[in-house]
C-alpha positions, 0 to 999 in steps of 0.5 A, a space after each residue: 555744227 549746223 547753221 540752221 536758224 530755229 524758227 520762232 515756233 521751234 524756240 517756243 516749243 523748246 522753252 515749253 518742253 523745258 518748262 514742263 521738266 521744271 518740277 523734275 530738274 528744278 533750277 538746272 533748266 535756267 541756263 538753257 531757258 535763258 539762252 533760248 529766250 535770248 535767241 527768241 528776242 534776237 529773232 524778233 528784233 531782226 525780223 522786225 526790220 526785214 522788208 515786210 508788209 504789216 499793219 501799222 498806224 501812220 501819224 502825220 503832223 504839220 506845224 503852221 506859223 513858222 513862216 510868219 515868225 521868220 518875218 519878225 524874228 532872227 532866223 537863229 531864234 526861230 531855229 531855236 524855237 523850232 528845235 525846242 518845240 520838235 524835241 517836245 513833240 518827238 518826245 510825246 510820240 516816243 512816250 506813247 510808243 511811236 517811232 519818229 520816222 522822219 521830219 519833212 520841213 515843218 512836218 513829222 511822220 511817225 509810225 505806231 506798230 513798227 518795228 514792234 507791234 502792239 495791240 493798241 497802236 491805233 489808240 496810242 497814235 490818237 492819244 499821242 496826237 491829242 497830247 501833241 496838240 496840248 503840248 503846242 498850246 502849252 508851248 504857246 502859253 509859255 513863250 508869249 505872243 511871238 509864237 501865238 501863230 503856231 498851230 498843228 494839224 494831224 492826220 492818222 491812218 491805219 492799214 497795211 504798209 511796206 516796211 523796210 530799209 530804203 534809199 542809199 542810207 538804208 533808212 527804215 521807213 514805211 511806204 504805200 497807200 496807207 502812208 499817203 492817206 495819212 498825209 492827205 488827211 493831215 492836209 485837210 485837217 483844220 489848224 488845231 485839229 486831228 483827222 483819223 480815217 475809218 480804218 483807225 476809227 474802227 480800232 478805237 470805237 468808244 475810246 474818243 469823242 469824235 465827230 464824223 466829217 462829210 466824206 473827203 475827196 483825197 488825191 490818189 483815192 478813187 472813192 471818197 474817204 470817211 474821216 472823223 475829227 477827234 475832240 477828246 479822249 473819253 474817260 475810263 472806257 471798256 475797250 470794244 473792238 472787232 475780233 482779229 485772227 493773227 492780224 486779220 480783222 474780220 467782218 460781222 456776218 449774218 447779223 444784218 437784220 439784228 443790226 438794222 433793228 437795233 439801229 432803228 430803236 433810236 430816233 433820228 433826232 433825240 430831242 424832236 422824238 424823245 423816249 422812251 428809254 428802251 431796255 434791250 437784251 441781246 441774248 445768245 450762247 457764248 461766242 455767238 457774236 453779242 459783243 461784235 453786234 455791240 461793236 458795230 452798233 457803237 461804230 454806227 453811233 460814232 457816225 451820227 450827228 448827235 452825241 451819245 451820253 454813255 454809261 458803261 457797266 459790267 457784271 462778272 461771275 461774282 456779281 450775284 453775291 454783291 448787291 447793286 454790282 452793276 450800279 457800282 460799275 456804272 458809277 465808278 466808271 462814270 466818275 473815275 472812282 478806283 477801288 484803291 481810293 481811300 473812302 474820303 476820296 471815293 465819296 468826294 469823286 462821287 459827290 463832285 461827279 454828280 454835282 457836275 450834272 445835277 448841281 451841288 444841292 441835288 448831289 448832296 442828297 443823291 450821293 449818300 443814297 447812291 453811295 450807300 447802295 454800292 457799299 461806300 460808308 455813308 452811315 453817318 451822313 445827315 442825309 441818311 439820318 433816320 433812314 438806316 432802319 428803312 432799307 427800302 426807302 434808301 433803295 427807292 431814293 437811290 433809284 430816283 437819284 439815278 433817274 434824276 441824273 439821267 433826266 437832268 444831266 443829259 446833254 442837249 440833243 443827245 442819246 442816252 445809252 447804257 451798255 451793260 455787259 454779261 447781265 446774266 451774272 447780275 444781282 437781282 437788285 441791279 436788274 430791278 434798277 434797269 427795269 425801273 429806268 426803262 419804266 420811268 424814263 418815258 421822255 429819254 431817247 436812248 437804250 439800255 443795251 445788255 448782253 446776256 446768255 440764256 441763263 438770264 431767263 432763270 432770273 427774269 423769265 418775263 424778259 422773254 415777252 416784249 413790253 413797251 420799253 423792253 425787248 429781247 433780241 436772240 442771236 442764234 448760230 450763223 447759218 452755213 452761208 454766213 459761216 462760209 463768209 466768215 471762214 473766207 475772211 479769216 483765211 483770206 491770206 491762205 491762197 486756195 484754202 482746201 475745201 476739206 479744211 473749210 468744211 472741217 472748220 464749218 462743221 466743227 464750229 457749228 456756226 459759232 464765230 468765237 469757236 471758229 476763230 479759236 479753232 483757226 488759232 489752234 491750227 496756227 498754234 499747231 503749225 497746221 496753218 503757218 502765218 507770216 506776211 501777206 501769204 499763209 501756208 497750209 500743211 495738210 500732213 500736220 492736219 492729219 496728225 493733229 487731234 481737233 477737239 469737237 467742242 469750244 471748251 476742248 479747243 480752248 483747253 487745247 490752246 491752253 495746253 500748247 502754251 509754255 508752262 509759265 504762261 499757262 500757269 499764270 492764266 490758271 492763277 489769274 482765273 482764280 482771281 476772276 475774269 478781271 484780275 490784277 498783276 499784284 494778285 496773280 504774283 502773290 499767288 505765284 509767290 505763295 506756291 513757289 519755292 525761293 521766289 521761283 516764278 515769273 512775274 505776270 508783267 514779263 508774261 503779259 506781252 505774250 498773252 496779249 499777242 496770243 489774244 488770251 488776255 488784255 490789259 485794261 486801263 485804268 485799273 480798279 486798283 491804282 497800284 497795280 495793272 488790271 487785265 481781263 481774259 479775252 472771253 468768259 469761256 476762256 476764263 472758265 476753262 482756265 479755272 477748271 484746269 486748276 487742280 482742286 488742292 491748288 485751287 483751294 490754296 489760291 482762293 485763300 490767297 486771293 481772299 487775303 489779297 482782296 481784303 488787304 487791297 480794299 483796306 478801309 473799303 473791304 465791306 464793299 467786297 464782302 461777298 467776294 471775300 466770303 466766296 473766296 474763303 468759302 471755296 478755300 475751306 476757311 470756314 471761320 473766315 467765310 462765316 464772318 464775311 458771309 454775315 457781313 455780306 448779308 448785313 450789307 445786302 440787307 441794309 441796301 434792300 437787296 434781300 435775294 443777295 442777303 438771303 443767299 449769304 445768310 443761308 450759306 452762313 447757317 450751313 457753315 456755322 452748323 459745322 463749327 459748333 458752339 464757337 459760332 453761336 453769336 454769328 449763327 444768331 446774327 445769320 438767323 436774325 438776318 435771314 428772317 428779316 429779309 424773308 419778311 422783306 420778301 413777304 415770305 411771312 410763314 418762312 420767316 416765322 419758321 426761322 425766327 422760331 429756330 432762332 428763339 429755340 437756340 437762343 433759349 438753349 444758351 440763355 440769350 434773352 435779348 435774342 429771344 426778345 428779337 425773335 418774338 418781335 420778328 414773329 409778331 411783325 410777320 403775324 401783323 403783316 399776315 393779318 393775324 392780330 391775336 397771334 401778333 399780340 401774343 408774340 409782342 407781349 413775350 418780346 416786351 417781357 423778354 426785352 424788359 428783363 435785360 433792360 433793352 429800352 429800344 427793343 421794348 419800344 419796338 415790341 410796344 409798337 406791335 402790341 399797341 397796333 395789334 390791340 387796335 386791330 382787335 378793338 381793345 382801344 383802352 389797352 391800346 391807348 395805354 400801350 401807345 402812351 408808354 411807347 411814346 414816353 419811352 421813345 422820347 426818353 431814349 431819343 429815337 426819332 424813328 420810334 418817336 414818329 411811329 409812336 405819334 402816328 400810332 397815337 393818331 390812329 388811336 385818336 382817329 379810331 376813337 373819334 378824336 379827329 383833332 387830336 389825331 391830326 395833331 399827332 399825324 402832323 408831328 409825326 410827318 414833320 419828323 419824317 420830313 426832317 429825316 428825308 423819309 418821304 415814304 413814311 409821309 405816305 401813310 400819314 397822308 393816307 391817315 389824313 384821308 381816313 379822317 376826312 372820310 370819317 368826317 364825310 369830306 370825301 373830296 378831300 379824302 380822295 385827294 389825300 389818297 391820291 397823293 399817297 398813292 402817287 408817292 407809293 408808285 414813285 417808290 415802287 411800294 406795291 403793298 402801299 399801293 394796294 392799301 391806298 388804292 383800296 381806300 381811294 376806291 372807297 372814297 370814289 364809291 361815296 362820291 358816286 363814281 362807281 365805274 372808276 371805283 369798281 376798276 380800282 377795287 378789282 385791280 386791288 383784289 387781283 393783285 393782292 396776296 392772300 394775306 393782304 391786311 385790307 382784303 376783307 375791306 376791299 372785297 366789302 367795298 367792291 360788293 357795295 360798288 356792285 350793289 350800286 350798279 344792281 349787280 346783286 349776284 356778283 355783290 353777294 359773292 364779294 360780301 361773302 368773301 369779305 365776311 369770311 376773311 374778317 371772321 378768320 382774322 378777327 379784325 373787329 372793324 372789318 367784321 362790323 363793316 362786313 355785317 353792315 354791308 350784308 344788312 344793306 344787301 338784304 335791305 336793297 334786295 328786299 328779302 332775307 340774305 343767305 349768309 355763310 357763317 362757320 361753313 353753314 348758310 343761314 338766312 338773316 333779315 336786314 335788321 339782324 345783320 345791322 344788329 350784329 354789326 352794331 354789337 361788334 362795334 359796341 364790343 370794342 367801343 368804336 364810335 365811328 363804326 357804331 354811328 355807321 351801323 345805326 345810320 345804315 339801319 335808319 336808312 333801312 327803316 326809312 326804306 321799309 316805312 318804319 319812320 319812328 325807328 328811323 328817327 330814333 336810330 338816326 338821332 343816336 347816330 347823329 349825336 355820335 357823328 356830331 361828337 366826332 365832328 363829322 358835319 359833312 357826313 351828317 349833311 350827306 346822310 340827311 340828303 339820302 334820307 330825304 331822297 328815300 322819303 321823296 321816293 316813297 311819295 
């Protein structure tokens, strides 16, 4: 019988070989597997206590104050207190995974990482130290004044130490330089303090609040030692750490320039040199070193004298189907909200978390809008009353609430840093949010630091160009020199690594650090490099017989293939859940596919997966009832997923969808996009359709049109395969898709989708769906500036809604109908329809529709010249909007008040109102509103004689406005008049021509009247007939003919204001040519109308103009 002991690798290979035969041999392999596992565990235990050098973390703690107690208390009592305290402190060490090595007087030495090592030993040691300090404080509080002198100092260091049995007692302990430094740090710590070394700090970056100390002089160490005072643990952090290969921690190489640039973006003193908050995207291929650069940057921050207020977020591969996914991860991380929290708990954590920084009152306003955006159920909250039909308003309020949190909550003299990982997977709305913060946070010192693959530029091509607050940092592959440095680091324990091996690694890795490190790990897995202790061995004969893949994907696949079957299967199942996965979910997949519970739980396999550096545990878990893990690298997750056979993959996705729905419980709507995707990939068409429609609706309500559009389009594709049974959900998808196309100003596409909805609804006799479709078409035509087409569809919508008795839908149709009639100049019918809508809105008690009706009444009254009535209606509408917290709806009312002031001739007041409205539009990022209010502002400035500023604003509108902008005709007219005022007649002629063409095409009578009037002024000022293109042909018109046309149009629609404008302009022309009799007559008629309109200031202005013209003739 052989007495040769098998190696660890041989035992693992035997276990793997047996696992591979499970499908053939079934349970027959279990006895053999059990025996092999016992041998493996025995080998690990025995090797752990042999003499060896290994990386450990040493904790020294010394309790002060026992001497003072001894002078006042009985020695036996002191001994009892000491024993009681040390029992508690020792238990804290053991609870955190440490081993009490020895007690030396009033001090203790503890080992973390020996005899059994864990990936997070340094973190455990620091957490143990914090818990020990808390235990001391509790002990003192419990025992009263007699022990008040007790305090503890702690020193911690990480590094290589000699481990083994020493002395006559064969005591297992650690000795060496690492131990000595830990002891010296303890001696220099303040009572109640914790000092950690730089090597320990490098392992726990980002996990604790620390303060760098001046370099310390330590006995026995030549160079000063950098140490850090640990204050507290940071709540819920994502682990960021340096890469390791078989225990070797590698340096960052080849990135000095990028690191220097990144650190230079922060001011030396945050408060002395504030802002702006810069958006920096670190972009590079997978594995090129983005995370390592981030790690080094945060190591740099930890050593700065000013604190960092950190917000952490991450996008995952499912983020694009979940609106505001990055915002969600930021808020949930900051306020410790778990996905398994019940709805009330989640909302309470959000509110109380915000209140800590912005106060109770502001939190009561901010929490509902932020929570609603990320999917929490705030639909019935009073703060959102009246806003649910205004997704954009909620979005804008949410963005402002986040900006307010940063501005108000920032601790004094601190940096603000957002770290967003894998932003290339982000949803569009979260990218909008980050851009908003960068644009608005002009006085906030800090960074929005994102890591991204090049695919980000598909969604944000403009990020390639640097801006004032945006910067793209590209990471390319390492050059040969840097690659050689990294190889030297990784192979530092391999004495005289052969040149052939180094050349092969350099050539295959192609300057990609992750590829290089995974390639070395594969060589270790294959036995080409044998690791152990301080020296590694290289077996050239094994290299010659090993196939080395030529790609990173191939290397990762090879590493997966070399795993024991149970571990490989666990990773494959987990990959279907996602890069982030949960123990309970992976086990459920295993149960679903196993026979008679024949599977290994993830909890049993996780230690090995950690040791192989394939997956790590994350704490705390998003779902509190189960552990959470993450694949070490996104590419490893991708490779594992692609290795799952399709048949099993579909079954797994079905199980994940069910698990996620159950785990989320009452908050499942937050995961609608993910659940839908899993059902879709599983081929569960009915379930996928339901969840896609829910996901689309959630995204639409949160003003995430791109996410919503993708969900609705996929829902329509699936519904087409299900036939009539899906008709109801199909109609919802059609309606939702068309609505979000309108959100995105894709009006023509939206009309096409509404038409499809209408056609299918007519086929099945769904009259209400027909009414909604016609209303959608009418709305889109209104935005396109086509009042005739809008009116026709609005009437059809009203008629259909009336047939089924849906009062709300009738009221919506009446609003569009009245507005269209105003645009067409049919004021009599517009008044009738608006009155009907107002009565219906009061009847059904719909506050938003009541406010719309009042605003509409105000517009009609203003157009009819009843400015007092208009002001009353506007004021009542504004009150309703303000009570609902809908400041965005107050904007158009301010604009309307500006219009009234302008009609009365009070251009100063008009300018002020337009500027107020414009400022609110900018705060809300409402581009359409900005264009409208800017156009009106330009007109008021023109009338105030500020022609240069007017031209700049009006040109900006023309350049930015889409072709379907409803005020484009009016804007071009005003620009033409501004150019005339400067004597630039050829440029003016072009603008006036465009104005008239657009007005005639849209049929907006007030714009047509204005364009003809402006042409009349052009002909009058230039002193001759004007060549005007009408219906594609140019014709010559005298000024009088042009004014007559303007007056005719105004009279046809009974627009008193436009009639007065035409007559006043004509009178001005008469004075200019010396026809005073006609001028007096026309002015008398215009003045009478203006007096009726209450435009006293406009009368004074015009009479001043007339006097100037007459004086100029003398």
